[in-house]
C-alpha positions, -999 to 999 in steps of 0.1 A, spaced: -647 -357 807 -682 -353 795 -689 -354 755 -721 -349 732 -718 -372 703 -741 -348 674 -737 -337 640 -734 -303 619 -769 -301 616 -779 -318 649 -756 -288 675 -778 -269 660 -810 -278 670 -833 -281 705 -807 -294 730 -826 -335 740 -800 -339 762 -775 -320 791 -760 -306 759 -755 -265 756 -771 -249 737 -751 -235 701 -770 -209 683 -740 -200 660 -700 -213 654 -676 -183 654 -637 -192 643 -622 -168 667 -596 -143 660 -570 -172 672 -575 -197 646 -558 -196 617 -573 -190 576 -591 -225 559 -568 -245 546 -585 -278 526 -589 -254 503 -553 -247 491 -540 -250 458 -501 -271 471 -500 -310 467 -498 -321 501 -536 -304 511 -548 -317 475 -541 -349 486 -560 -341 520 -588 -323 506 -596 -354 483 -589 -381 509 -610 -362 538 -641 -357 504 -639 -389 503 -647 -396 534 -674 -377 537 -694 -384 502 -692 -416 512 -704 -416 547 -737 -395 528 -748 -412 497 -744 -450 501 -717 -459 530 -712 -461 565 -715 -433 585 -683 -417 596 -673 -400 632 -651 -379 628 -638 -375 663 -637 -344 693 -643 -309 687 -634 -284 715 -649 -253 719 -658 -226 745 -705 -218 742 -708 -184 751 -742 -170 747 -751 -195 722 -723 -187 704 -694 -219 701 -663 -203 698 -639 -234 683 -604 -245 699 -602 -269 679 -622 -285 649 -624 -254 632 -612 -276 598 -635 -303 599 -665 -281 606 -658 -251 575 -659 -283 554 -694 -291 566 -705 -261 569 -701 -261 534 -711 -291 526 -743 -286 540 -745 -250 520 -742 -272 486 -768 -293 492 -792 -271 512 -784 -245 481 -791 -275 455 -824 -289 471 -839 -253 476 -837 -259 510 -816 -226 518 -841 -210 539 -854 -236 558 -818 -245 564 -804 -211 579 -805 -220 615 -774 -245 607 -754 -217 587 -752 -195 612 -710 -202 605 -686 -170 607 -647 -162 609 -638 -136 635 -604 -139 619 -607 -113 592 -639 -92 582 -643 -98 550 -640 -138 555 -675 -133 577 -691 -107 555 -687 -136 528 -699 -160 553 -726 -143 560 -736 -129 522 -733 -166 509 -760 -182 531 -790 -153 528 -815 -167 514 -821 -143 485 -785 -151 472 -797 -180 458 -790 -194 428 -821 -188 408 -804 -212 377 -782 -242 380 -745 -238 385 -714 -262 370 -688 -245 388 -695 -228 426 -665 -209 425 -678 -191 389 -710 -182 396 -702 -168 435 -674 -144 420 -702 -136 389 -730 -120 415 -736 -91 424 -728 -91 458 -690 -105 451 -664 -79 464 -632 -71 446 -616 -83 480 -624 -112 485 -602 -123 461 -576 -113 485 -591 -139 513 -572 -163 513 -600 -190 538 -629 -167 511 -602 -184 482 -602 -218 501 -637 -223 506 -641 -216 469 -616 -240 461 -635 -265 491 -664 -259 472 -658 -271 435 -648 -301 446 -678 -309 469 -693 -298 436 -674 -326 418 -681 -354 441 -720 -345 449 -732 -340 410 -729 -370 394 -764 -383 383 -767 -415 406 -763 -387 436 -799 -380 451 -788 -350 470 -827 -350 485 -812 -380 501 -779 -366 514 -800 -340 528 -820 -365 546 -784 -386 555 -770 -357 563 -799 -349 590 -810 -375 603 -816 -369 639 -815 -405 652 -784 -419 629 -764 -388 607 -739 -399 581 -717 -378 594 -710 -371 640 -686 -356 657 -681 -358 700 -686 -321 706 -665 -312 745 -674 -280 765 -646 -261 774 -669 -254 808 -674 -292 808 -637 -302 807 -615 -308 840 -595 -274 843 -610 -261 818 -585 -229 811 -555 -260 815 -570 -274 788 -574 -244 770 -536 -236 780 -519 -270 770 -538 -271 734 -531 -232 726 -500 -222 748 -487 -193 725 -524 -182 714 -521 -189 685 -534 -211 664 -529 -252 671 -497 -264 654 -501 -299 633 -486 -312 659 -506 -302 691 -534 -316 672 -517 -348 664 -509 -350 697 -540 -352 720 -553 -377 690 -520 -394 692 -524 -400 733 -565 -413 728 -544 -442 704 -524 -445 731 -542 -445 757 -558 -475 741 -531 -493 736 -512 -489 764 -518 -503 802 -521 -473 823 -487 -473 840 -473 -472 803 -492 -447 790 -485 -426 821 -448 -430 814 -447 -419 778 -473 -387 783 -447 -376 807 -421 -382 785 -432 -365 754 -438 -332 772 -406 -337 792 -378 -363 785 -387 -361 746 -394 -335 743 -358 -322 763 -342 -351 736 -356 -325 708 -349 -296 720 -311 -285 704 -329 -297 676 -350 -266 671 -343 -245 638 -343 -213 655 -383 -207 670 -373 -225 702 -402 -252 690 -398 -288 684 -432 -295 673 -418 -297 636 -389 -324 645 -415 -338 669 -437 -350 640 -411 -357 616 -392 -381 642 -424 -397 648 -433 -400 606 -398 -416 602 -409 -440 638 -447 -446 623 -429 -454 588 -398 -477 600 -430 -495 623 -454 -501 585 -426 -512 568 -419 -539 600 -453 -550 595 -455 -555 553 -485 -524 551 -492 -501 532 -477 -468 541 -503 -444 521 -531 -418 542 -529 -396 576 -501 -400 595 -527 -400 623 -545 -428 605 -511 -444 598 -503 -445 639 -536 -461 646 -527 -488 626 -492 -493 636 -498 -489 675 -538 -498 679 -544 -536 700 -556 -550 668 -524 -550 651 -501 -581 661 -475 -568 663 -481 -534 684 -461 -538 712 -434 -551 692 -439 -513 677 -448 -494 710 -415 -510 725 -396 -496 693 -415 -459 700 -401 -463 731 -370 -472 720 -363 -445 692 -363 -418 718 -352 -433 751 -323 -445 736 -310 -409 731 -322 -394 766 -290 -378 788 -267 -389 754 -246 -367 732 -256 -381 701 -241 -362 676 -207 -382 697 -225 -414 686 -227 -411 649 -193 -400 646 -183 -428 661 -201 -448 633 -199 -425 602 -173 -397 590 -181 -374 562 -158 -386 529 -141 -351 533 -129 -371 569 -90 -381 553 -82 -394 591 -112 -419 587 -96 -438 559 -94 -475 563 -107 -471 600 -139 -486 612 -159 -452 606 -178 -454 574 -179 -428 552 -207 -416 546 -211 -403 508 -248 -394 503 -254 -372 538 -244 -339 543 -245 -340 584 -231 -377 596 -260 -370 627 -291 -388 607 -310 -381 639 -305 -347 637 -313 -351 596 -346 -373 603 -359 -342 631 -350 -315 596 -356 -334 568 -379 -369 572 -407 -368 553 -398 -331 533 -395 -341 491 -376 -321 465 -401 -327 440 -405 -368 435 -367 -374 462 -372 -373 495 -347 -348 516 -338 -376 539 -332 -402 515 -343 -442 520 -306 -449 526 -303 -426 552 -334 -440 566 -316 -478 565 -290 -461 581 -306 -449 614 -329 -478 613 -301 -498 617 -283 -476 645 -314 -483 666 -314 -516 662 -279 -516 672 -281 -497 701 -316 -514 713 -304 -549 712 -267 -541 717 -247 -560 686 -221 -573 676 -197 -565 654 -214 -530 648 -187 -513 625 -184 -542 605 -223 -542 591 -231 -510 590 -201 -510 569 -222 -538 548 -248 -518 549 -237 -488 538 -217 -508 507 -252 -522 502 -275 -490 505 -248 -462 485 -266 -455 446 -285 -484 444 -313 -488 424 -330 -514 444 -331 -487 473 -369 -475 465 -402 -473 488 -414 -505 473 -391 -528 478 -390 -510 518 -405 -536 537 -377 -566 526 -348 -536 530 -358 -529 567 -357 -568 574 -326 -571 562 -314 -548 573 -326 -559 609 -314 -592 598 -277 -578 592 -280 -555 619 -288 -582 649 -276 -617 637 -248 -603 610 -266 -625 585 -248 -619 553 -273 -644 533 -305 -637 518 -309 -599 526 -342 -596 499 -346 -564 483 -312 -555 476 -286 -556 447 -280 -593 446 -243 -586 430 -235 -570 455 -247 -592 483 -226 -616 466 -198 -594 464 -203 -588 507 -203 -623 510 -173 -626 491 -149 -598 509 -164 -614 545 -148 -647 535 -118 -631 524 -113 -616 557 -121 -644 573 -91 -656 559 -70 -623 562 -82 -602 589 -50 -586 587 -61 -570 552 -92 -550 567 -80 -514 568 -64 -516 535 -104 -533 520 -118 -501 545 -97 -483 524 -105 -492 491 -141 -492 496 -143 -455 508 -128 -442 473 -155 -421 460 -144 -440 425 -161 -470 440 -179 -458 472 -178 -497 484 -181 -518 451 -147 -530 444 -160 -554 419 -130 -547 394 -104 -562 422 -92 -593 428 -92 -606 464 -60 -617 466 -42 -606 499 -6 -611 482 -20 -581 458 -43 -556 473 -23 -532 490 3 -528 466 -28 -521 440 -47 -499 464 -26 -479 469 -14 -479 429 -53 -471 425 -56 -443 448 -23 -428 422 -37 -435 393 -74 -420 401 -65 -387 409 -83 -362 384 -47 -349 368 -39 -387 357 -72 -388 337 -61 -378 309 -39 -406 303 -58 -435 325 -84 -430 291 -52 -443 272 -33 -466 296 -62 -484 309 -76 -492 275 -39 -500 266 -42 -528 285 -78 -542 276 -113 -531 263 -122 -519 299 -159 -508 288 -189 -516 293 -223 -517 271 -252 -492 274 -277 -508 255 -273 -522 221 -255 -494 206 -232 -477 227 -207 -482 254 -192 -462 285 -157 -454 292 -137 -430 314 -139 -396 310 -105 -374 311 -127 -348 326 -119 -334 360 -158 -323 366 -165 -367 353 -160 -386 386 -193 -400 383 -179 -414 349 -151 -436 365 -173 -442 386 -202 -460 366 -173 -477 349 -154 -496 377 -187 -507 401 -210 -511 368 -228 -546 369 -210 -574 398 -184 -593 400 -173 -618 370 -197 -598 353 -180 -567 344 -157 -583 313 -121 -576 308 -121 -550 333 -103 -566 358 -82 -583 339 -71 -546 327 -73 -529 359 -46 -554 374 -25 -553 349 -18 -518 349 -17 -516 387 10 -538 389 29 -517 363 25 -488 381 28 -503 418 64 -516 406 74 -487 384 105 -466 399 87 -439 378 57 -417 384 24 -421 381 25 -401 346 55 -411 335 47 -448 338 11 -445 324 27 -423 294 46 -456 286 22 -480 289 2 -464 260 35 -452 238 47 -495 244 8 -502 232 10 -476 200 42 -486 189 34 -526 195 5 -519 171 19 -505 149 47 -535 144 21 -557 142 -1 -533 117 -28 -543 137 -47 -505 142 -80 -517 154 -105 -484 169 -81 -494 203 -50 -486 188 -63 -448 174 -83 -439 202 -50 -450 235 -23 -429 200 -45 -399 199 -57 -382 229 -85 -358 203 -96 -389 204 -105 -387 241 -120 -355 249 -159 -365 247 -170 -353 285 -187 -388 289 -162 -412 278 -196 -422 260 -191 -435 227 -218 -442 200 -212 -470 167 -224 -476 140 -219 -509 131 -211 -520 170 -211 -557 173 -221 -579 201 -181 -590 205 -177 -551 214 -158 -547 175 -164 -508 168 -154 -509 133 -143 -469 121 -176 -457 129 -182 -435 158 -196 -409 181 -180 -392 207 -201 -378 229 -201 -343 252 -235 -355 266 -252 -388 285 -276 -385 254 -272 -385 212 -305 -379 206 -323 -340 203 -300 -310 198 -273 -327 216 -239 -323 195 -214 -348 198 -180 -350 175 -168 -378 147 -134 -388 174 -114 -402 133 -121 -366 119 -112 -348 152 -79 -363 151 -71 -364 119 -79 -323 119 -56 -316 150 -31 -336 138 -31 -312 103 -27 -285 125 -52 -271 100 -81 -262 121 -92 -224 113 -98 -235 75 -119 -262 83 -159 -257 96 -154 -267 131 -171 -306 133 -197 -307 159 -226 -336 144 -263 -345 155 -289 -368 150 -281 -407 150 -249 -423 146 -260 -439 110 -260 -401 95 -233 -392 74 -206 -371 95 -184 -343 68 -155 -325 77 -156 -290 50 -132 -274 42 -147 -238 55 -138 -220 18 -151 -245 -9 -175 -269 12 -147 -295 2 -154 -330 25 -139 -354 42 -156 -381 56 -144 -410 76 -156 -458 69 -149 -482 80 -130 -489 48 -113 -456 46 -127 -419 39 -153 -409 14 -147 -380 -3 -169 -347 -19 -158 -324 -46 -168 -286 -42 -193 -275 -68 -169 -249 -84 -156 -257 -114 -125 -247 -108 -118 -258 -73 -132 -295 -83 -95 -300 -103 -73 -288 -73 -93 -311 -56 -93 -342 -78 -56 -332 -85 -49 -337 -46 -68 -367 -49 -50 -387 -77 -15 -376 -60 -30 -393 -28 -47 -429 -50 -78 -415 -40 -102 -433 -65 -124 -413 -93 -121 -384 -69 -144 -398 -41 -129 -425 -21 -92 -427 -7 -92 -457 6 -74 -473 36 -56 -506 40 -67 -531 56 -63 -569 65 -87 -598 78 -87 -603 113 -105 -630 123 -135 -621 102 -126 -584 107 -108 -556 84 -78 -541 99 -66 -510 94 -26 -516 83 -14 -481 79 -26 -447 101 -61 -439 87 -54 -403 109 -19 -400 92 -34 -407 62 -63 -381 63 -44 -353 82 -16 -359 48 -46 -357 28 -66 -322 45 -26 -308 45 -24 -308 4 -63 -303 4 -54 -264 22 -19 -257 5 -40 -266 -27 -61 -235 -22 -90 -255 -10 
């Protein structure tokens, strides 16, 4: 195959060797529109990177080589088969520099460039380069200047190639209009015959062996070259340099043969697997980059070259992984392989078995999912997640090295990756290498990158199973519960209690039991955990708030979750030992706690939350406290949230006022008590008719009299009957317990009685 190294400008000059003369460049009808000026984010990155390389070369950087350009020459017209996007950009750069330096007429020969894809595009290219259309003054934005010219046609606003060219011209202007750039020097570097700043290898189609065969291979459907076809041609050249001839021959045959057969069942209905090939290749290349510990930025082709080129000391390992990643699926029922390892959350038959539930994956065939979604984004989120990437890599490593105990190790990995904040791109170098060490060698020590508390818990579970291997199905079933998803921090790893507690947990975790669970679990201990310095997270009674319970049971790590293990263990033991049903047992636990606290005259915040369901109505289970201290003492000022935030327009309840209102049975007489703002702002429950108000404070209730004097007199009379001080404060009897004032009389009942009498008095 004979090629000619040339430049865009040099291609139009009188040939000095055997290179055919080029008088004109035409983008043939079969090609696509010019795409490098599109506005979507991916193209913006490509445009920026490409222009930075080109501008660096034509200003003060090293020359660059743009690889091969294929084409067919007939009567001096070069019709491009490959290189359309690059040469169009070079055409625009030459036009811009020639225009800005007053050389448009002199450069006419190299500006014989047109598109045959649309008549409008062809006309635009022809009109743009006419010397009489050269700007007579400086233009700050090329697209605006061009669109303002009398020769500019309205139809060009709807031509995607023309609009793309205008965007590219603006970008070229942005780079080349800097004060330090001398455009005369730029033109000299562009047109230097001996050492041009930008060059490429031109391959005329007639000089290639079997031109028709090459044309068919590159453009088999008579359509523009796909991204994969363009990628593959260059990818093969990279591999030809990196592999010995016999292995290179194998990969060439496999690319078009066995590997295509592997992917064929996964085409998306178009009977083409180019996109699937590229996505799976991107997975392989990115994994190799992480294993090498290098950055994953840039064009996929450049990344492939860094990964597989002979200059990479890990090239052989990466090539082996490339071969294995495809070869391992040849003549294999891939879906069955993944079904042996994984299952869906809805597959109850897999609970407690070796198969690992993938909670975050809609399809457990991770190979199929990688071919469909790898590299695709939804905003900033990967459609094929990093957790799925690690799990697919783990399966490939297992198959490559025939590792032992794969199900247990995959379960370890699932537990470490599921909904983990540590699984993010900047940690993937460590995570990939830790995953390989876990799967190949079973090592659970020093798994860098993963959450340390999760790693310690996996170590504790492994030691537990070594002592009590018969507990493995029980532990697996517990891990697979949707509340826990692999994290059993809240459970003691005790062979004598684990099975009974696991069964009881499955019962109390049913959504219909959550209203009672919020009370009975709090009766056994303060199981919540702090969110910052002003709030705590508890469980929710709402059926759509499973996430809140998961956060409660899986926060922090073993030994770092406060009173939760103790409270949960006590409750589960009672449920397991009870001859009554689960709801009856949970209700009894809450009632016994309330009765005990009343008998002890120890009516603290836990008493009220356990006793009054209205105080547990908040959707989120999040509470903010005005006087919340470091010991978790709430006092009697709380905000019960229905959303995850206290600020902004979010509305929330005061649980004490809501409980008193519900207990009074007179909600219709009051304004519905929703509040907003910070927890320190006063929250008043007001009567709809008189605007008389009641506010809960730590020592009792602050009162607000009506403005109407007649109603104010009635209000004072009711206040006097209830022992209020000066008609402004209704005290609640309290006693000091360990430095905190605790109610000895039920403030909810006291307030409810006061509200009833206010309404009865006509207020």
